[in-house]
Backbone as CSV, one residue per row, in Angstrom:
resi,resn,N_x,N_y,N_z,CA_x,CA_y,CA_z,C_x,C_y,C_z
1,UNK,-18.220,-53.749,19.962,-17.155,-52.446,19.743,-17.822,-51.688,18.169
2,UNK,-18.660,-52.411,17.115,-19.254,-51.715,16.214,-19.976,-50.970,16.874
3,UNK,-20.632,-51.262,17.635,-21.690,-50.279,18.242,-21.451,-49.110,18.855
4,UNK,-20.206,-49.546,19.490,-19.702,-48.082,20.087,-18.897,-46.838,18.915
5,UNK,-18.630,-47.631,17.562,-18.125,-46.741,16.800,-19.544,-46.086,16.121
6,UNK,-20.455,-46.716,15.916,-21.790,-45.932,15.308,-22.036,-45.111,16.536
7,UNK,-22.149,-45.353,17.948,-22.758,-44.212,18.600,-21.715,-43.017,18.479
8,UNK,-20.678,-43.494,18.608,-19.494,-42.022,18.679,-19.792,-41.359,16.984
9,UNK,-19.899,-41.959,16.256,-20.533,-41.165,15.016,-21.601,-40.482,15.218
10,UNK,-22.531,-41.055,15.720,-23.844,-40.560,15.781,-23.694,-39.169,16.475
11,UNK,-23.172,-39.543,17.795,-22.862,-38.290,18.934,-22.095,-37.236,17.871
12,UNK,-21.237,-37.378,17.391,-20.606,-36.655,16.328,-21.422,-35.753,15.411
13,UNK,-22.087,-36.437,14.757,-22.989,-35.797,13.566,-24.081,-34.941,14.211
14,UNK,-24.436,-35.402,15.579,-25.326,-34.671,16.340,-24.790,-33.534,16.840
15,UNK,-23.568,-33.433,17.431,-22.704,-32.428,17.924,-22.762,-31.388,16.760
16,UNK,-21.975,-32.024,15.480,-21.870,-30.982,14.656,-23.173,-30.194,13.625
17,UNK,-24.223,-30.951,13.825,-25.588,-30.202,13.062,-26.086,-29.276,14.243
18,UNK,-25.806,-29.600,15.608,-26.461,-28.505,16.850,-25.826,-27.287,16.868
19,UNK,-24.270,-27.349,16.123,-23.248,-26.141,16.079,-23.345,-25.363,14.919
20,UNK,-24.447,-25.774,13.593,-24.715,-24.902,12.745,-24.981,-23.295,13.238
21,UNK,-24.268,-22.782,12.286,-24.143,-21.346,12.471,-25.071,-20.451,11.018
22,UNK,-25.603,-19.329,11.685,-26.620,-18.779,10.729,-25.802,-17.853,9.798
23,UNK,-25.960,-18.128,8.415,-25.548,-17.240,7.435,-26.505,-16.391,6.813
24,UNK,-26.056,-14.934,6.969,-26.703,-14.040,6.440,-26.756,-13.664,4.953
25,UNK,-28.149,-13.765,4.556,-27.870,-13.521,3.301,-28.633,-12.080,2.911
26,UNK,-28.821,-11.231,3.906,-29.670,-10.104,3.605,-28.169,-9.335,3.690
27,UNK,-27.759,-8.286,2.738,-26.606,-7.427,2.847,-26.928,-6.552,3.640
28,UNK,-28.003,-6.134,4.046,-28.263,-4.658,5.264,-28.038,-5.294,6.557
29,UNK,-28.317,-6.774,6.805,-27.627,-6.789,8.177,-26.628,-6.987,8.264
30,UNK,-25.834,-7.569,7.057,-24.118,-7.664,7.139,-23.692,-6.272,7.379
31,UNK,-24.076,-5.328,6.214,-23.528,-3.859,6.067,-23.751,-3.299,7.722
32,UNK,-25.076,-3.180,8.316,-25.107,-2.858,9.687,-24.067,-3.653,10.627
33,UNK,-23.372,-4.718,10.589,-22.642,-5.306,11.918,-21.364,-5.022,11.356
34,UNK,-20.917,-4.353,9.862,-19.578,-4.652,9.749,-19.394,-2.719,9.383
35,UNK,-18.377,-2.229,10.288,-17.525,-0.979,10.277,-16.694,-0.865,8.632
36,UNK,-17.036,-0.502,8.061,-16.205,-0.370,6.832,-15.076,0.994,7.042
37,UNK,-14.223,1.213,7.381,-13.133,2.049,7.137,-12.300,2.749,5.857
38,UNK,-12.737,3.582,5.300,-12.163,3.675,4.199,-11.009,5.157,4.279
39,UNK,-9.770,4.534,4.064,-8.591,5.223,4.184,-8.393,6.093,3.053
40,UNK,-8.511,7.547,3.578,-8.378,8.614,2.391,-7.071,8.849,1.891
41,UNK,-7.107,9.265,0.707,-5.850,9.544,0.060,-5.232,10.504,0.575
42,UNK,-3.773,10.697,0.560,-3.198,12.268,0.913,-3.860,13.388,-0.094
43,UNK,-4.334,12.762,-1.062,-4.509,14.064,-2.154,-5.958,14.556,-1.346
44,UNK,-6.781,13.707,-0.800,-8.105,14.192,-0.323,-7.868,14.809,0.926
45,UNK,-6.549,14.311,2.045,-6.335,14.966,3.014,-5.712,16.391,2.865
46,UNK,-5.277,16.512,1.866,-4.755,17.929,1.422,-5.620,18.978,1.060
47,UNK,-6.759,18.244,0.822,-8.011,19.220,0.537,-8.292,19.422,-0.846
48,UNK,-8.225,18.224,-1.576,-8.584,17.760,-3.016,-7.652,18.849,-4.141
49,UNK,-8.357,19.314,-4.896,-8.027,20.197,-5.875,-7.931,21.555,-5.443
50,UNK,-8.483,22.024,-4.586,-8.749,23.379,-4.359,-7.373,23.636,-3.104
51,UNK,-7.453,22.286,-2.309,-6.383,22.374,-1.030,-4.726,22.419,-1.915
52,UNK,-4.758,21.811,-2.709,-3.180,21.131,-3.278,-2.937,22.667,-4.015
53,UNK,-4.038,23.384,-4.783,-3.743,24.581,-5.638,-3.379,25.646,-4.699
54,UNK,-3.785,25.786,-3.643,-3.790,26.742,-2.697,-2.452,26.489,-1.750
55,UNK,-2.030,25.302,-1.924,-0.872,25.328,-1.061,0.382,25.266,-1.671
56,UNK,0.283,24.849,-3.185,1.305,25.075,-4.219,1.608,26.433,-4.474
57,UNK,0.755,27.222,-4.545,0.665,28.966,-4.492,1.545,29.660,-3.389
58,UNK,1.024,29.064,-2.214,1.745,29.188,-1.148,3.131,28.832,-0.804
59,UNK,3.584,27.401,-1.596,4.850,27.087,-1.407,5.688,27.887,-2.495
60,UNK,5.120,28.081,-3.700,6.137,28.949,-4.390,6.262,29.978,-3.811
61,UNK,5.424,31.025,-3.431,5.592,32.096,-2.738,6.798,32.108,-1.749
62,UNK,6.647,31.258,-0.818,7.734,31.021,0.209,9.443,30.833,-0.562
63,UNK,9.209,29.704,-1.403,10.497,29.880,-2.624,10.839,31.034,-2.921
64,UNK,9.832,32.058,-3.244,10.255,33.149,-3.963,10.981,33.847,-2.997
65,UNK,10.631,33.907,-1.667,10.997,34.492,-0.343,12.381,33.884,0.261
66,UNK,12.515,32.823,-0.204,13.574,31.765,0.576,15.061,32.398,0.015
67,UNK,15.895,33.094,0.947,17.042,33.510,0.444,17.923,32.524,-0.286
68,UNK,17.919,31.175,-0.031,18.614,30.177,0.010,18.491,29.630,-1.750
69,UNK,17.103,29.772,-2.055,16.732,28.919,-3.519,16.045,30.283,-4.265
70,UNK,15.604,31.113,-3.787,14.551,32.038,-4.692,15.430,32.469,-6.159
71,UNK,16.527,32.407,-5.971,17.419,32.526,-7.452,17.009,31.503,-8.487
72,UNK,16.597,30.394,-8.044,16.043,29.370,-8.764,15.003,29.807,-9.667
73,UNK,13.901,30.517,-8.882,12.464,30.940,-8.943,12.342,32.052,-9.608
74,UNK,12.932,33.162,-9.287,12.597,34.473,-9.698,12.577,34.583,-11.143
75,UNK,13.837,34.131,-11.919,13.569,33.936,-13.143,11.913,33.464,-13.928
76,UNK,11.619,32.510,-13.137,10.408,32.275,-13.518,9.132,33.307,-13.810
77,UNK,9.283,33.990,-12.980,8.364,35.128,-13.053,8.403,36.128,-13.783
78,UNK,9.713,36.342,-14.849,9.631,37.379,-15.775,8.430,37.026,-16.712
79,UNK,8.050,35.955,-17.117,6.993,35.536,-17.943,5.989,34.732,-17.275
80,UNK,4.935,35.772,-17.075,3.713,35.278,-16.329,3.181,34.454,-16.803
81,UNK,2.915,33.888,-18.113,2.460,32.836,-18.518,3.485,31.331,-18.326
82,UNK,4.573,31.797,-18.451,5.145,30.351,-18.207,5.167,30.104,-16.740
83,UNK,5.340,31.220,-16.097,5.325,30.992,-14.397,3.801,30.427,-13.991
84,UNK,2.714,30.707,-14.717,1.490,30.032,-14.267,1.611,28.596,-14.800
85,UNK,2.255,28.422,-15.899,2.061,27.024,-16.346,2.959,26.089,-15.530
86,UNK,4.067,26.851,-15.006,5.003,26.077,-14.287,4.171,25.767,-12.993
87,UNK,3.468,26.538,-12.308,2.830,26.241,-11.004,1.742,25.245,-11.415
88,UNK,0.859,25.052,-12.349,0.031,24.247,-13.111,0.715,23.087,-12.987
89,UNK,1.751,22.685,-13.355,2.571,21.980,-13.475,2.962,20.945,-12.092
90,UNK,3.126,21.831,-11.539,3.477,21.606,-9.874,2.276,20.793,-9.150
91,UNK,0.909,22.002,-9.581,-0.089,21.493,-8.925,-0.451,20.061,-9.409
92,UNK,-0.446,19.751,-10.681,-0.670,18.463,-11.434,-0.023,17.285,-11.056
93,UNK,1.415,17.533,-10.681,2.177,16.549,-10.194,1.853,16.308,-9.054
94,UNK,1.644,17.018,-8.034,1.241,16.808,-6.728,0.373,16.204,-6.551
95,UNK,-0.597,16.546,-7.342,-2.128,15.734,-7.396,-2.135,14.479,-7.807
96,UNK,-1.361,14.396,-8.933,-1.452,12.687,-9.583,-0.556,12.220,-8.408
97,UNK,0.330,12.719,-7.920,1.225,11.741,-6.853,0.826,11.529,-5.527
98,UNK,-0.390,12.267,-5.631,-0.997,11.915,-4.097,-2.154,11.168,-4.249
99,UNK,-3.113,10.907,-5.273,-4.008,9.796,-5.388,-5.057,10.740,-5.941
100,UNK,-4.765,11.799,-6.650,-5.587,12.737,-7.248,-6.017,11.936,-8.505
101,UNK,-7.222,12.706,-9.078,-7.332,11.965,-10.742,-6.676,13.212,-11.869
102,UNK,-5.778,13.812,-11.413,-5.044,14.994,-12.139,-3.988,14.065,-12.922
103,UNK,-3.733,14.667,-14.121,-2.756,14.150,-15.091,-1.513,14.895,-15.233
104,UNK,-0.703,14.703,-15.095,0.797,15.355,-14.856,1.367,14.992,-16.498
105,UNK,1.406,16.410,-17.286,1.971,16.198,-18.607,3.408,16.954,-18.797
106,UNK,3.883,17.295,-17.818,5.174,17.917,-17.568,6.398,17.030,-17.469
107,UNK,7.726,17.440,-17.635,8.357,16.894,-17.611,8.860,15.585,-16.518
108,UNK,9.805,14.712,-16.421,10.074,14.086,-15.435,11.212,14.544,-14.329
109,UNK,11.463,14.286,-12.958,11.897,15.100,-12.053,13.205,15.453,-12.536
110,UNK,14.017,14.218,-13.115,15.344,14.679,-13.677,15.364,15.439,-14.789
111,UNK,14.564,15.802,-15.649,14.648,16.565,-16.820,14.194,17.769,-16.371
112,UNK,13.179,17.901,-15.419,12.859,19.318,-14.844,14.027,20.294,-14.327
113,UNK,15.044,19.204,-13.605,15.748,19.724,-12.522,16.991,19.828,-13.437
114,UNK,17.363,19.460,-14.515,18.508,18.991,-15.359,19.339,20.725,-15.514
115,UNK,20.263,20.721,-15.314,21.060,21.832,-15.161,21.304,22.980,-14.253
116,UNK,19.986,22.548,-12.993,19.707,23.999,-12.058,21.180,23.719,-11.179
117,UNK,22.100,22.239,-11.060,23.206,22.151,-10.089,22.656,22.206,-8.755
118,UNK,21.705,21.570,-8.384,20.908,21.939,-7.116,21.592,21.329,-6.338
119,UNK,21.883,21.660,-4.960,22.715,20.620,-3.929,21.775,19.886,-3.107
120,UNK,22.359,19.208,-2.160,21.259,18.904,-0.903,20.672,19.799,-0.297
121,UNK,21.696,20.958,0.075,21.072,22.000,0.996,19.874,22.704,0.164
122,UNK,19.823,22.925,-1.287,18.978,23.643,-2.084,17.276,22.650,-1.794
123,UNK,17.610,21.209,-1.783,16.681,20.554,-1.697,16.080,20.477,-0.440
124,UNK,16.853,20.293,0.642,16.399,20.469,2.065,15.503,21.711,2.523
125,UNK,16.065,22.877,1.800,15.537,24.200,2.129,14.305,24.282,1.482
126,UNK,14.455,23.648,-0.159,12.526,23.781,-0.316,11.642,22.970,0.147
127,UNK,12.339,21.460,0.804,11.418,21.026,1.571,11.203,21.748,3.020
128,UNK,11.791,22.324,3.370,11.349,23.189,4.534,10.470,24.209,4.298
129,UNK,10.205,24.743,3.145,9.391,25.622,2.757,7.921,24.707,2.625
130,UNK,7.975,23.498,1.965,6.913,22.858,1.734,5.974,22.649,2.995
131,UNK,6.898,22.066,4.034,6.727,21.723,5.470,6.147,22.913,6.340
132,UNK,6.736,24.069,6.402,5.888,25.233,6.577,4.806,25.333,6.186
133,UNK,4.493,25.409,4.733,2.950,25.703,4.369,2.262,24.243,4.839
134,UNK,2.451,23.146,5.014,1.989,21.973,5.653,1.129,22.337,6.632
135,UNK,2.179,22.770,7.596,2.149,23.382,9.378,0.981,24.538,9.287
136,UNK,1.519,25.672,8.138,0.563,26.566,8.354,-0.879,26.205,8.289
137,UNK,-1.086,25.376,7.023,-2.900,24.360,6.891,-3.026,23.714,7.782
138,UNK,-2.255,23.448,8.909,-2.559,22.196,9.792,-3.166,20.982,9.203
139,UNK,-2.302,20.489,8.178,-2.276,19.215,7.760,-1.546,18.446,8.766
140,UNK,-2.658,17.396,9.018,-1.985,16.385,9.887,-0.841,15.606,9.772
141,UNK,-0.147,15.230,10.804,0.817,14.652,10.996,1.419,13.516,10.001
142,UNK,0.613,12.964,10.142,0.532,11.580,9.352,0.800,11.603,7.476
143,UNK,-0.031,12.819,7.244,-0.049,13.012,5.843,1.160,13.995,5.572
144,UNK,1.325,14.909,6.529,2.713,15.746,6.235,3.729,14.531,6.355
145,UNK,3.817,13.418,6.813,4.834,12.661,6.662,4.980,11.675,5.342
146,UNK,3.884,11.265,4.877,3.576,10.785,3.767,4.177,11.306,2.536
147,UNK,3.423,12.642,2.608,3.823,13.642,1.795,5.742,13.862,1.441
148,UNK,6.215,14.396,2.585,7.524,14.574,3.004,7.979,12.857,2.319
149,UNK,7.899,12.249,2.690,8.484,10.525,1.920,8.446,10.487,0.553
150,UNK,7.414,11.022,0.074,7.042,10.817,-1.373,8.444,11.956,-1.954
151,UNK,8.230,13.058,-1.617,9.138,13.961,-1.767,10.290,13.576,-1.782
152,UNK,10.723,12.922,-0.737,11.881,12.322,-0.433,12.735,11.504,-1.415
153,UNK,11.811,10.542,-1.804,12.097,9.680,-2.811,12.877,10.163,-3.873
154,UNK,12.213,11.253,-4.185,12.811,11.986,-5.547,14.158,12.551,-5.517
155,UNK,14.638,12.632,-4.340,15.971,13.363,-4.167,17.191,13.220,-5.173
156,UNK,17.251,11.936,-5.640,18.448,11.654,-6.392,18.068,12.259,-7.647
157,UNK,16.921,12.122,-8.308,16.360,12.624,-9.440,16.646,13.955,-9.657
158,UNK,16.395,14.999,-8.442,16.381,16.485,-8.428,17.973,17.003,-8.270
159,UNK,18.621,16.419,-7.480,19.660,17.003,-7.047,20.893,16.763,-8.030
160,UNK,21.724,17.856,-8.250,23.116,18.074,-9.218,22.737,17.125,-10.690
161,UNK,21.398,17.423,-11.391,21.143,17.263,-12.770,21.960,17.599,-13.757
């Protein structure tokens, strides 16, 4: 019986040793065998700083033409310096919120929209303008929906403050 146990143990050890796997220590070999997929941020998918800047300019232009909400934006144009500062805040906010390295120094959403008495219809009309610009710039559907989700998450802070 003891011989059988030793024999079984010997067979197991031999089997185990014969199943050894090669461990790669050269990182170039590992790198060649592994495909790394880096997910781009929404910021990058929107074209980075230049893409967001252009999109915000187009969005604000759409808002100024939008019969439902233009009355909120037209007064901003009366002071060009303030209007440019407003657009820069929007660019910084969008860049920071989508994964860019921008720093947003403006008011929070509730403070920025306080006293405007925006309705849900106003909010949705603004979103329609944004989606129009994203589609016009051929932003892919996934990125478009990711940005829409971010914007929609702020709805309660924007409406009727």
